[in-house]
N, CA, C, O and the ligand as a Tripos MOL2 file, in Angstrom:
@<TRIPOS>MOLECULE
protein
  233   231    59     0     0
PROTEIN
NO_CHARGES

@<TRIPOS>ATOM
      1 N         -30.9300   -9.7080   -8.6160 N.3       1 MET1
      2 CA        -29.7160   -9.7260   -9.4650 C.3       1 MET1
      3 C         -28.6200  -10.5450   -8.7920 C.2       1 MET1
      4 O         -28.2900  -10.3330   -7.6250 O.2       1 MET1
      5 N         -28.0730  -11.4680   -9.5410 N.am      2 LYS2
      6 CA        -27.0200  -12.3120   -8.9900 C.3       2 LYS2
      7 C         -25.6360  -11.7740   -9.3460 C.2       2 LYS2
      8 O         -25.4140  -11.1900  -10.4060 O.2       2 LYS2
      9 N         -24.7290  -11.9980   -8.4190 N.am      3 HIS3
     10 CA        -23.3540  -11.5570   -8.6260 C.3       3 HIS3
     11 C         -22.4290  -12.7600   -8.7030 C.2       3 HIS3
     12 O         -22.6660  -13.7910   -8.0740 O.2       3 HIS3
     13 N         -21.3810  -12.6090   -9.4800 N.am      4 ILE4
     14 CA        -20.3350  -13.6230   -9.4680 C.3       4 ILE4
     15 C         -19.5140  -13.4410   -8.1950 C.2       4 ILE4
     16 O         -19.0490  -12.3410   -7.8980 O.2       4 ILE4
     17 N         -19.3420  -14.5080   -7.4600 N.am      5 LEU5
     18 CA        -18.5430  -14.4640   -6.2370 C.3       5 LEU5
     19 C         -17.2900  -15.3160   -6.4200 C.2       5 LEU5
     20 O         -17.2540  -16.2430   -7.2290 O.2       5 LEU5
     21 N         -16.2680  -14.9720   -5.6430 N.am      6 LYS6
     22 CA        -15.0010  -15.7110   -5.7450 C.3       6 LYS6
     23 C         -14.6570  -16.3210   -4.3930 C.2       6 LYS6
     24 O         -14.7090  -15.6520   -3.3610 O.2       6 LYS6
     25 N         -14.3070  -17.5890   -4.4170 N.am      7 CYS7
     26 CA        -13.9610  -18.2940   -3.1830 C.3       7 CYS7
     27 C         -12.6410  -17.7710   -2.6130 C.2       7 CYS7
     28 O         -11.6520  -17.6180   -3.3310 O.2       7 CYS7
     29 N         -12.6510  -17.4980   -1.2920 N.am      8 LEU8
     30 CA        -11.4350  -17.0110   -0.6420 C.3       8 LEU8
     31 C         -10.3980  -18.1190   -0.4820 C.2       8 LEU8
     32 O          -9.2020  -17.8430   -0.3920 O.2       8 LEU8
     33 N         -10.8540  -19.3700   -0.4450 N.am      9 SER9
     34 CA         -9.9530  -20.4890   -0.1720 C.3       9 SER9
     35 C          -9.2740  -21.0120   -1.4300 C.2       9 SER9
     36 O          -8.0600  -21.2170   -1.4390 O.2       9 SER9
     37 N         -10.0590  -21.2350   -2.5130 N.am     10 CYS10
     38 CA         -9.4890  -21.8800   -3.6950 C.3      10 CYS10
     39 C          -9.6070  -21.0170   -4.9560 C.2      10 CYS10
     40 O          -9.2490  -21.4670   -6.0450 O.2      10 CYS10
     41 N         -10.1110  -19.7660   -4.8180 N.am     11 SER11
     42 CA        -10.2340  -18.8250   -5.9400 C.3      11 SER11
     43 C         -11.1770  -19.3130   -7.0320 C.2      11 SER11
     44 O         -11.0880  -18.8620   -8.1740 O.2      11 SER11
     45 N         -12.0910  -20.2430   -6.6860 N.am     12 ASN12
     46 CA        -13.0960  -20.7160   -7.6290 C.3      12 ASN12
     47 C         -14.2140  -19.6850   -7.7490 C.2      12 ASN12
     48 O         -14.6320  -19.1060   -6.7460 O.2      12 ASN12
     49 N         -14.7040  -19.4500   -8.9720 N.am     13 TYR13
     50 CA        -15.8150  -18.5260   -9.1610 C.3      13 TYR13
     51 C         -17.1350  -19.2700   -9.0600 C.2      13 TYR13
     52 O         -17.2940  -20.3520   -9.6270 O.2      13 TYR13
     53 N         -18.0940  -18.6770   -8.3260 N.am     14 THR14
     54 CA        -19.3790  -19.3260   -8.0910 C.3      14 THR14
     55 C         -20.4640  -18.2870   -7.8980 C.2      14 THR14
     56 O         -20.1750  -17.1240   -7.6160 O.2      14 THR14
     57 N         -21.7240  -18.7080   -8.0520 N.am     15 MET15
     58 CA        -22.8610  -17.8340   -7.7600 C.3      15 MET15
     59 C         -23.3150  -17.9820   -6.3070 C.2      15 MET15
     60 O         -24.1640  -17.2220   -5.8410 O.2      15 MET15
     61 N         -22.7490  -18.9590   -5.5930 N.am     16 GLN16
     62 CA        -23.1920  -19.2550   -4.2380 C.3      16 GLN16
     63 C         -22.2480  -18.6520   -3.2150 C.2      16 GLN16
     64 O         -21.0570  -18.4800   -3.4770 O.2      16 GLN16
     65 N         -22.8010  -18.3240   -2.0160 N.am     17 GLU17
     66 CA        -21.9690  -17.7410   -0.9640 C.3      17 GLU17
     67 C         -21.0190  -18.7540   -0.3520 C.2      17 GLU17
     68 O         -20.0080  -18.3980    0.2530 O.2      17 GLU17
     69 N         -21.3690  -20.0370   -0.5230 N.am     18 LYS18
     70 CA        -20.4560  -21.0940   -0.0880 C.3      18 LYS18
     71 C         -19.9040  -21.7910   -1.3240 C.2      18 LYS18
     72 O         -20.6640  -22.2310   -2.1870 O.2      18 LYS18
     73 N         -18.6020  -21.8880   -1.4080 N.am     19 CYS19
     74 CA        -17.9690  -22.5040   -2.5640 C.3      19 CYS19
     75 C         -18.3890  -23.9660   -2.7110 C.2      19 CYS19
     76 O         -18.2630  -24.7370   -1.7590 O.2      19 CYS19
     77 N         -18.8900  -24.3650   -3.8970 N.am     20 PRO20
     78 CA        -19.2990  -25.7590   -4.0970 C.3      20 PRO20
     79 C         -18.1060  -26.7210   -4.1740 C.2      20 PRO20
     80 O         -18.2770  -27.9300   -4.0240 O.2      20 PRO20
     81 N         -16.9150  -26.1930   -4.4050 N.am     21 SER21
     82 CA        -15.7410  -27.0620   -4.5260 C.3      21 SER21
     83 C         -15.1260  -27.4020   -3.1820 C.2      21 SER21
     84 O         -14.8000  -28.5590   -2.9200 O.2      21 SER21
     85 N         -14.9630  -26.3770   -2.3090 N.am     22 CYS22
     86 CA        -14.2570  -26.6120   -1.0500 C.3      22 CYS22
     87 C         -15.0600  -26.2000    0.1730 C.2      22 CYS22
     88 O         -14.6330  -26.4550    1.2990 O.2      22 CYS22
     89 N         -16.2330  -25.5590   -0.0240 N.am     23 GLY23
     90 CA        -17.0550  -25.1710    1.1220 C.3      23 GLY23
     91 C         -16.6210  -23.8720    1.7830 C.2      23 GLY23
     92 O         -17.1660  -23.4900    2.8180 O.2      23 GLY23
     93 N         -15.6270  -23.1790    1.1820 N.am     24 GLY24
     94 CA        -15.1370  -21.9240    1.7460 C.3      24 GLY24
     95 C         -16.0750  -20.7640    1.4610 C.2      24 GLY24
     96 O         -17.0130  -20.8920    0.6750 O.2      24 GLY24
     97 N         -15.8200  -19.6370    2.1000 N.am     25 ASP25
     98 CA        -16.6300  -18.4420    1.8850 C.3      25 ASP25
     99 C         -16.2880  -17.8010    0.5430 C.2      25 ASP25
    100 O         -15.1200  -17.6390    0.1910 O.2      25 ASP25
    101 N         -17.3570  -17.4320   -0.2100 N.am     26 ALA26
    102 CA        -17.1680  -16.7580   -1.4870 C.3      26 ALA26
    103 C         -17.6190  -15.3110   -1.3470 C.2      26 ALA26
    104 O         -18.6730  -15.0370   -0.7740 O.2      26 ALA26
    105 N         -16.8230  -14.3890   -1.8710 N.am     27 VAL27
    106 CA        -17.1070  -12.9580   -1.7220 C.3      27 VAL27
    107 C         -17.0710  -12.2660   -3.0820 C.2      27 VAL27
    108 O         -16.5790  -12.8280   -4.0600 O.2      27 VAL27
    109 N         -17.5900  -11.0540   -3.1340 N.am     28 ASN28
    110 CA        -17.5200  -10.2420   -4.3430 C.3      28 ASN28
    111 C         -16.0570   -9.8940   -4.6270 C.2      28 ASN28
    112 O         -15.4050   -9.2830   -3.7810 O.2      28 ASN28
    113 N         -15.5250  -10.2700   -5.8000 N.am     29 PRO29
    114 CA        -14.1000  -10.0880   -6.0680 C.3      29 PRO29
    115 C         -13.7020   -8.6580   -6.4210 C.2      29 PRO29
    116 O         -12.5140   -8.3720   -6.5700 O.2      29 PRO29
    117 N         -14.6750   -7.7530   -6.5560 N.am     30 LYS30
    118 CA        -14.3210   -6.3770   -6.9200 C.3      30 LYS30
    119 C         -13.5340   -5.7140   -5.7990 C.2      30 LYS30
    120 O         -13.9080   -5.8340   -4.6330 O.2      30 LYS30
    121 N         -12.4500   -5.0170   -6.1290 N.am     31 PRO31
    122 CA        -11.6380   -4.3690   -5.1080 C.3      31 PRO31
    123 C         -12.3890   -3.2400   -4.4170 C.2      31 PRO31
    124 O         -13.1110   -2.4820   -5.0640 O.2      31 PRO31
    125 N         -12.2190   -3.1270   -3.1040 N.am     32 ALA32
    126 CA        -12.9570   -2.1380   -2.3210 C.3      32 ALA32
    127 C         -12.3260   -0.7550   -2.3820 C.2      32 ALA32
    128 O         -12.9440    0.2270   -1.9720 O.2      32 ALA32
    129 N         -11.0990   -0.6690   -2.8910 N.am     33 LYS33
    130 CA        -10.3890    0.6170   -2.8270 C.3      33 LYS33
    131 C         -10.9670    1.6680   -3.7800 C.2      33 LYS33
    132 O         -10.6050    2.8420   -3.6960 O.2      33 LYS33
    133 N         -11.8610    1.2560   -4.6830 N.am     34 TYR34
    134 CA        -12.4750    2.2180   -5.5810 C.3      34 TYR34
    135 C         -13.8540    2.6710   -5.0950 C.2      34 TYR34
    136 O         -14.6360    3.2260   -5.8670 O.2      34 TYR34
    137 N         -14.1490    2.4350   -3.8170 N.am     35 SER35
    138 CA        -15.4550    2.8200   -3.2830 C.3      35 SER35
    139 C         -15.5740    4.3430   -3.2040 C.2      35 SER35
    140 O         -14.5640    5.0250   -3.0310 O.2      35 SER35
    141 N         -16.7830    4.8890   -3.3280 N.am     36 PRO36
    142 CA        -16.9890    6.3410   -3.2630 C.3      36 PRO36
    143 C         -16.5160    6.9410   -1.9510 C.2      36 PRO36
    144 O         -16.0580    8.0830   -1.9240 O.2      36 PRO36
    145 N         -16.6200    6.1830   -0.8600 N.am     37 GLU37
    146 CA        -16.1950    6.7030    0.4410 C.3      37 GLU37
    147 C         -14.7050    7.0130    0.4470 C.2      37 GLU37
    148 O         -14.2860    8.0500    0.9610 O.2      37 GLU37
    149 N         -13.9040    6.1170   -0.1230 N.am     38 ASP38
    150 CA        -12.4640    6.3470   -0.1610 C.3      38 ASP38
    151 C         -12.1260    7.5740   -0.9910 C.2      38 ASP38
    152 O         -11.2670    8.3660   -0.6020 O.2      38 ASP38
    153 N         -12.7890    7.7440   -2.1300 N.am     39 ALA39
    154 CA        -12.5400    8.8920   -2.9910 C.3      39 ALA39
    155 C         -12.8820   10.1810   -2.2630 C.2      39 ALA39
    156 O         -12.1900   11.1890   -2.4060 O.2      39 ALA39
    157 N         -13.9460   10.1410   -1.4890 N.am     40 TYR40
    158 CA        -14.3710   11.3380   -0.7650 C.3      40 TYR40
    159 C         -13.3730   11.7070    0.3250 C.2      40 TYR40
    160 O         -13.0600   12.8840    0.5030 O.2      40 TYR40
    161 N         -12.8660   10.7070    1.0620 N.am     41 SER41
    162 CA        -11.9090   11.0020    2.1200 C.3      41 SER41
    163 C         -10.6010   11.5240    1.5290 C.2      41 SER41
    164 O          -9.9270   12.3570    2.1350 O.2      41 SER41
    165 N         -10.2470   11.0310    0.3430 N.am     42 ASP42
    166 CA         -9.0470   11.5270   -0.3240 C.3      42 ASP42
    167 C          -9.2250   12.9830   -0.7120 C.2      42 ASP42
    168 O          -8.2950   13.7800   -0.5880 O.2      42 ASP42
    169 N         -10.4110   13.3320   -1.1800 N.am     43 TYR43
    170 CA        -10.7180   14.7190   -1.5330 C.3      43 TYR43
    171 C         -10.6310   15.6120   -0.3030 C.2      43 TYR43
    172 O         -10.1240   16.7320   -0.3750 O.2      43 TYR43
    173 N         -11.1380   15.1040    0.8500 N.am     44 ARG44
    174 CA        -11.1100   15.9040    2.0710 C.3      44 ARG44
    175 C          -9.6830   16.1350    2.5480 C.2      44 ARG44
    176 O          -9.3620   17.2020    3.0710 O.2      44 ARG44
    177 N          -8.8140   15.1160    2.3630 N.am     45 ARG45
    178 CA         -7.4170   15.2880    2.7540 C.3      45 ARG45
    179 C          -6.7650   16.3970    1.9380 C.2      45 ARG45
    180 O          -6.0230   17.2150    2.4800 O.2      45 ARG45
    181 N          -7.0430   16.4250    0.6310 N.am     46 LYS46
    182 CA         -6.4590   17.4570   -0.2300 C.3      46 LYS46
    183 C          -6.9800   18.8350    0.1620 C.2      46 LYS46
    184 O          -6.2210   19.8040    0.1980 O.2      46 LYS46
    185 N          -8.2780   18.9200    0.4550 N.am     47 ALA47
    186 CA         -8.8750   20.1880    0.8400 C.3      47 ALA47
    187 C          -8.2480   20.7060    2.1310 C.2      47 ALA47
    188 O          -7.9960   21.9030    2.2670 O.2      47 ALA47
    189 N          -7.9970   19.8050    3.0760 N.am     48 LYS48
    190 CA         -7.3820   20.1940    4.3480 C.3      48 LYS48
    191 C          -5.9570   20.6850    4.1200 C.2      48 LYS48
    192 O          -5.5290   21.6580    4.7420 O.2      48 LYS48
    193 N          -5.2210   20.0190    3.2340 N.am     49 LYS49
    194 CA         -3.8420   20.4250    2.9570 C.3      49 LYS49
    195 C          -3.8110   21.8070    2.3220 C.2      49 LYS49
    196 O          -2.9510   22.6230    2.6530 O.2      49 LYS49
    197 N          -4.7400   22.0740    1.4140 N.am     50 GLU50
    198 CA         -4.7990   23.3990    0.7760 C.3      50 GLU50
    199 C          -5.1000   24.4850    1.8010 C.2      50 GLU50
    200 O          -4.5510   25.5850    1.7380 O.2      50 GLU50
    201 N          -5.9650   24.1680    2.7320 N.am     51 THR51
    202 CA         -6.2990   25.1390    3.7880 C.3      51 THR51
    203 C          -5.0610   25.4570    4.6160 C.2      51 THR51
    204 O          -4.8220   26.6170    4.9520 O.2      51 THR51
    205 N          -4.2740   24.4400    4.9480 N.am     52 MET52
    206 CA         -3.0570   24.6500    5.7490 C.3      52 MET52
    207 C          -2.0260   25.4410    4.9620 C.2      52 MET52
    208 O          -1.2950   26.2500    5.5340 O.2      52 MET52
    209 N          -1.9610   25.2120    3.6430 N.am     53 LEU53
    210 CA         -1.0180   25.9590    2.8200 C.3      53 LEU53
    211 C          -1.3690   27.4360    2.8050 C.2      53 LEU53
    212 O          -0.4850   28.2910    2.8690 O.2      53 LEU53
    213 N          -2.6620   27.7370    2.7220 N.am     54 LYS54
    214 CA         -3.1090   29.1250    2.7130 C.3      54 LYS54
    215 C          -2.7860   29.8340    4.0140 C.2      54 LYS54
    216 O          -2.5340   31.0390    4.0380 O.2      54 LYS54
    217 N          -2.7970   29.0590    5.1070 N.am     55 LYS55
    218 CA         -2.5150   29.6430    6.4320 C.3      55 LYS55
    219 C          -1.0100   29.7030    6.7030 C.2      55 LYS55
    220 O          -0.5780   30.2330    7.7270 O.2      55 LYS55
    221 N          -0.2190   29.1560    5.7790 N.am     56 GLY56
    222 CA          1.2280   29.1880    5.9520 C.3      56 GLY56
    223 C           1.7360   28.1800    6.9620 C.2      56 GLY56
    224 O           2.7970   28.3770    7.5540 O.2      56 GLY56
    225 N           0.9910   27.0980    7.1670 N.am     57 LEU57
    226 CA          1.3740   26.1030    8.1660 C.3      57 LEU57
    227 C           2.2490   25.0120    7.5610 C.2      57 LEU57
    228 O           2.7940   24.1920    8.3010 O.2      57 LEU57
    229 N           2.4010   24.9760    6.2370 N.am     58 LEU58
    230 CA          3.2250   23.9370    5.6030 C.3      58 LEU58
    231 C           4.3930   24.5660    4.8520 C.2      58 LEU58
    232 O           5.1980   23.8520    4.2530 O.2      58 LEU58
    233 ZN        -13.3830  -22.9470   -2.8040 Zn       59 ZN59
@<TRIPOS>BOND
     1     1     2 1
     2     2     3 1
     3     3     4 2
     4     3     5 am
     5     5     6 1
     6     6     7 1
     7     7     8 2
     8     7     9 am
     9     9    10 1
    10    10    11 1
    11    11    12 2
    12    11    13 am
    13    13    14 1
    14    14    15 1
    15    15    16 2
    16    15    17 am
    17    17    18 1
    18    18    19 1
    19    19    20 2
    20    19    21 am
    21    21    22 1
    22    22    23 1
    23    23    24 2
    24    23    25 am
    25    25    26 1
    26    26    27 1
    27    27    28 2
    28    27    29 am
    29    29    30 1
    30    30    31 1
    31    31    32 2
    32    31    33 am
    33    33    34 1
    34    34    35 1
    35    35    36 2
    36    35    37 am
    37    37    38 1
    38    38    39 1
    39    39    40 2
    40    39    41 am
    41    41    42 1
    42    42    43 1
    43    43    44 2
    44    43    45 am
    45    45    46 1
    46    46    47 1
    47    47    48 2
    48    47    49 am
    49    49    50 1
    50    50    51 1
    51    51    52 2
    52    51    53 am
    53    53    54 1
    54    54    55 1
    55    55    56 2
    56    55    57 am
    57    57    58 1
    58    58    59 1
    59    59    60 2
    60    59    61 am
    61    61    62 1
    62    62    63 1
    63    63    64 2
    64    63    65 am
    65    65    66 1
    66    66    67 1
    67    67    68 2
    68    67    69 am
    69    69    70 1
    70    70    71 1
    71    71    72 2
    72    71    73 am
    73    73    74 1
    74    74    75 1
    75    75    76 2
    76    75    77 am
    77    77    78 1
    78    78    79 1
    79    79    80 2
    80    79    81 am
    81    81    82 1
    82    82    83 1
    83    83    84 2
    84    83    85 am
    85    85    86 1
    86    86    87 1
    87    87    88 2
    88    87    89 am
    89    89    90 1
    90    90    91 1
    91    91    92 2
    92    91    93 am
    93    93    94 1
    94    94    95 1
    95    95    96 2
    96    95    97 am
    97    97    98 1
    98    98    99 1
    99    99   100 2
   100    99   101 am
   101   101   102 1
   102   102   103 1
   103   103   104 2
   104   103   105 am
   105   105   106 1
   106   106   107 1
   107   107   108 2
   108   107   109 am
   109   109   110 1
   110   110   111 1
   111   111   112 2
   112   111   113 am
   113   113   114 1
   114   114   115 1
   115   115   116 2
   116   115   117 am
   117   117   118 1
   118   118   119 1
   119   119   120 2
   120   119   121 am
   121   121   122 1
   122   122   123 1
   123   123   124 2
   124   123   125 am
   125   125   126 1
   126   126   127 1
   127   127   128 2
   128   127   129 am
   129   129   130 1
   130   130   131 1
   131   131   132 2
   132   131   133 am
   133   133   134 1
   134   134   135 1
   135   135   136 2
   136   135   137 am
   137   137   138 1
   138   138   139 1
   139   139   140 2
   140   139   141 am
   141   141   142 1
   142   142   143 1
   143   143   144 2
   144   143   145 am
   145   145   146 1
   146   146   147 1
   147   147   148 2
   148   147   149 am
   149   149   150 1
   150   150   151 1
   151   151   152 2
   152   151   153 am
   153   153   154 1
   154   154   155 1
   155   155   156 2
   156   155   157 am
   157   157   158 1
   158   158   159 1
   159   159   160 2
   160   159   161 am
   161   161   162 1
   162   162   163 1
   163   163   164 2
   164   163   165 am
   165   165   166 1
   166   166   167 1
   167   167   168 2
   168   167   169 am
   169   169   170 1
   170   170   171 1
   171   171   172 2
   172   171   173 am
   173   173   174 1
   174   174   175 1
   175   175   176 2
   176   175   177 am
   177   177   178 1
   178   178   179 1
   179   179   180 2
   180   179   181 am
   181   181   182 1
   182   182   183 1
   183   183   184 2
   184   183   185 am
   185   185   186 1
   186   186   187 1
   187   187   188 2
   188   187   189 am
   189   189   190 1
   190   190   191 1
   191   191   192 2
   192   191   193 am
   193   193   194 1
   194   194   195 1
   195   195   196 2
   196   195   197 am
   197   197   198 1
   198   198   199 1
   199   199   200 2
   200   199   201 am
   201   201   202 1
   202   202   203 1
   203   203   204 2
   204   203   205 am
   205   205   206 1
   206   206   207 1
   207   207   208 2
   208   207   209 am
   209   209   210 1
   210   210   211 1
   211   211   212 2
   212   211   213 am
   213   213   214 1
   214   214   215 1
   215   215   216 2
   216   215   217 am
   217   217   218 1
   218   218   219 1
   219   219   220 2
   220   219   221 am
   221   221   222 1
   222   222   223 1
   223   223   224 2
   224   223   225 am
   225   225   226 1
   226   226   227 1
   227   227   228 2
   228   227   229 am
   229   229   230 1
   230   230   231 1
   231   231   232 2
@<TRIPOS>SUBSTRUCTURE
     1 MET1         2 RESIDUE 1 A MET
     2 LYS2         6 RESIDUE 1 A LYS
     3 HIS3        10 RESIDUE 1 A HIS
     4 ILE4        14 RESIDUE 1 A ILE
     5 LEU5        18 RESIDUE 1 A LEU
     6 LYS6        22 RESIDUE 1 A LYS
     7 CYS7        26 RESIDUE 1 A CYS
     8 LEU8        30 RESIDUE 1 A LEU
     9 SER9        34 RESIDUE 1 A SER
    10 CYS10       38 RESIDUE 1 A CYS
    11 SER11       42 RESIDUE 1 A SER
    12 ASN12       46 RESIDUE 1 A ASN
    13 TYR13       50 RESIDUE 1 A TYR
    14 THR14       54 RESIDUE 1 A THR
    15 MET15       58 RESIDUE 1 A MET
    16 GLN16       62 RESIDUE 1 A GLN
    17 GLU17       66 RESIDUE 1 A GLU
    18 LYS18       70 RESIDUE 1 A LYS
    19 CYS19       74 RESIDUE 1 A CYS
    20 PRO20       78 RESIDUE 1 A PRO
    21 SER21       82 RESIDUE 1 A SER
    22 CYS22       86 RESIDUE 1 A CYS
    23 GLY23       90 RESIDUE 1 A GLY
    24 GLY24       94 RESIDUE 1 A GLY
    25 ASP25       98 RESIDUE 1 A ASP
    26 ALA26      102 RESIDUE 1 A ALA
    27 VAL27      106 RESIDUE 1 A VAL
    28 ASN28      110 RESIDUE 1 A ASN
    29 PRO29      114 RESIDUE 1 A PRO
    30 LYS30      118 RESIDUE 1 A LYS
    31 PRO31      122 RESIDUE 1 A PRO
    32 ALA32      126 RESIDUE 1 A ALA
    33 LYS33      130 RESIDUE 1 A LYS
    34 TYR34      134 RESIDUE 1 A TYR
    35 SER35      138 RESIDUE 1 A SER
    36 PRO36      142 RESIDUE 1 A PRO
    37 GLU37      146 RESIDUE 1 A GLU
    38 ASP38      150 RESIDUE 1 A ASP
    39 ALA39      154 RESIDUE 1 A ALA
    40 TYR40      158 RESIDUE 1 A TYR
    41 SER41      162 RESIDUE 1 A SER
    42 ASP42      166 RESIDUE 1 A ASP
    43 TYR43      170 RESIDUE 1 A TYR
    44 ARG44      174 RESIDUE 1 A ARG
    45 ARG45      178 RESIDUE 1 A ARG
    46 LYS46      182 RESIDUE 1 A LYS
    47 ALA47      186 RESIDUE 1 A ALA
    48 LYS48      190 RESIDUE 1 A LYS
    49 LYS49      194 RESIDUE 1 A LYS
    50 GLU50      198 RESIDUE 1 A GLU
    51 THR51      202 RESIDUE 1 A THR
    52 MET52      206 RESIDUE 1 A MET
    53 LEU53      210 RESIDUE 1 A LEU
    54 LYS54      214 RESIDUE 1 A LYS
    55 LYS55      218 RESIDUE 1 A LYS
    56 GLY56      222 RESIDUE 1 A GLY
    57 LEU57      226 RESIDUE 1 A LEU
    58 LEU58      230 RESIDUE 1 A LEU
    59 ZN59       233 GROUP 0 **** ****
């Protein structure tokens, strides 16, 4: 399966890891902040805060 990649240098969209226009590196343009790992760590932070509230530490 091929992915659309975006050039870091000139923002050109390409299927190749090297941009055909400028030779720069092309990467997956999808933002990383929606990764499952981030969501899980956010959940753990909330769980920890609730635990501290129950103990009267906040
Ligand atoms: Zn480029």
